[in-house]
N, C-alpha and C positions, 0 to 999 in steps of 0.2 A: 503493499500501500504507499503509494506517494503521501512527504510529508506536507504541513500545510503551507513551508516554503517554496519546495518545487511546485505545490500546482500553483502559487502566487506565477511563480516566473511564467511559469508556460503559459500561460492563460495575457500577461503580460507581454513574450515576446508574438503571443498570437494574434493580441491588438496589433501589435506594431506591424506586424507579416501582412496584414489585412489592410493596412494602411498603408504598405507600398504597392505592395501586388496590386494595388487600385487602383495607383498612376503609374503602371508600366504603356514606356512608352510604344504607340503602335507603328507600323513603318511596313514599308512594301520597296524593298531593292530589286527585285525583277533579276535576282541571281540564276534562278533554275527556271522563269517560265513565268506568266504573265500572274501568278499567283490569285486566281479570285477574278483579276477585274477585267471584263468587259465593256464593249466599244460602242457608241451609235453613231450612226453618219457619219461613218469612216467606220475600216478594217481597221484590227491590232494586231499585232503578230509582237512576239518575241523575239528579241535581235540577243545575240546570241555573244553581245558587249556586257551583255546586262540591262538591260531598261525594255518598255514598252515601245512601238512604232505605232502612229495611227499615221493612215493617209484617207485624203477627205474623196468620199466615193455621192457623196447626195446632196443636194441642195437644201441644204439643212447646216444646224450649227452640230459641229462633231463635239463627242464627249466622250467620256469615259467615266463608267462606273466600277465605288469601290465594291471589296468583297467582305462576305459577311462579318470580318472579322473587327469594320469599323456601323457593324450597328448594336444597338440596343443603347445600356444606358452609358454614356458618357459624362456624365457632369462632370468628373475630376477632372476635364478635358478645361473644364472655362477656364480662363486666364494662364492656358496655355498656349501654345503657338504651331503652327498648320506651316507644312514646307512642302517643294518637290522641284524638282528640276529639272529643262526643259531645252531643246535645241532646235533651229532651227533646218531641217533636212534638206531641203530642194533647191534652197536657194531664192525664194523669192519672198520680197520684204514685204511686212504686215500689212493689210488698208486693212482692217475690220472697223470698223466703228459703231456698229450698232451692237447693242447687246443682247446677252451674255457675251463679252468679250473673253478674248484670251487669258485663263486662268482665272478664271471666275467659279471661285467654290461656293456648292451649293448644298446648305445640309438638311433635311427634311426631318419630322420626326412627328410623331402623338401630339406633341404639344408646342407646333408651329414650324415654321422652315426661316432659317436665314440664307446668305448669302454675303460673299464680300470681291472682291477683285484682289487676288495676292499679287503683291506689286515687281518689277524685275527690275532688270535697265533697261537705259530709254522707253520705249511707248509705255513698256510690260507686256512687249511681245516679242518673242526672240528675234534676233535679229537676224541679218542674212552673212554668214560666218563670224558668226561671235562665240562660236563653239556653246559647251554649256553655259546658262543661266539659273541662278538658281533666283525662286520665289518665296518671299517668306510671308506670315504675318501674324499675330498676336490674337488669342480669339477672346476678346474682349468683347463684351455685346454691345458697348458704346461707340465698335466701330464696324459691327454688323449692320445690313439691311434684315428689320425683322427680328423675331426671336429667340434668338440665339441658346440662350440657358433653354426655354422650352426643346429646341430645335435637340439638343442634347441629353437633355432627360431618358430622350427614348428612339435614338437615333434608327429610323428604317429605310434612309436612302443617302448616298454621299455621292457626289459626280462634281468632275474636273472639266471644263471645257476647254478645249484643247483649239478649236478655230480661230484664224486668222486671219482668211482673205474672203472678201465678196465672192468671189470665183471658188472654184473644185480645182483647186488646185495643191493645196497646202499639205507636205508631211510634217510630221510635229514628231520629238519625240520626249520621253516621259518616263522619268526618274524618282527614285529617292524620295518618296508622299510621306512623309512624316505627320502625326498629332503626336504631339511631347509635351507632356504634362508638367504642372506648376513643381517646379523645386521644392521636394516637403518642406517644413515651416524646421529652424534651429529644435525647437520644440519633442518635434518627431523624432528626431537623430538621438537627443536628450533622451527622449525613454524607451529607444533599442538598445542606447548604450547603456540606460538601471540595466536592463533586462538582460543584456549577459552579463555583467558585475553579477547579477545576483546567478546566474547558473555557472557562472566561475568560484562565485562561493561555494555553492552546493557543493558542485563535484570534488572539490578541494578538499570538502568536509569528510564527505563519500568516502574519499583517496586515505584519510587522515584515520576514519573508523576502522577502515579495512587491514590497514596499520597497525593498530593495535592490539595485541593479544589478547583472547580473550579468558575472561577471570571464571576459572573451575572453583 
């Protein structure tokens, strides 16, 4: 039977583990495949270099939709960041001016929906010959159109617009999409340290008991 101190230590570490695991970052590197991402308005293929390639095939906005790993209760990410990398693959300058424009992230859920254009270099769309460009924005409700908190409370869909031209010409690369959680508060790390210290003390106590000869 475990002692009261050991039970308390286990409970303490369990609380910390739940806190930390709930804030784990979610990312897609496309190292081995499309990782469940799908495309609309254009064909998506996996490129051996480790990224998603989308080619426009329809007279509509092309976008990609995130897999199941980005659905559900993502409230813990409110206040964090969302980001991805992109590249212009066919050398045609971006000229799309009507929304949703390239880089628009739309999050929909039972509690509402929210969208925002992630900013990058220049116009915010990948320029010809610019190489990979990083796009990033905070998951701050004040900077999003709609109800971001409500959307994150029960995400049912997350899409990224990759349309960058008025005509059916663009081919864009997409990589390293990430939802980054808020950095844990110092109090969380202090709680974790306290739990580890308590377990260490209990371990030393058990070792001391084990080395003490029994009284005959």
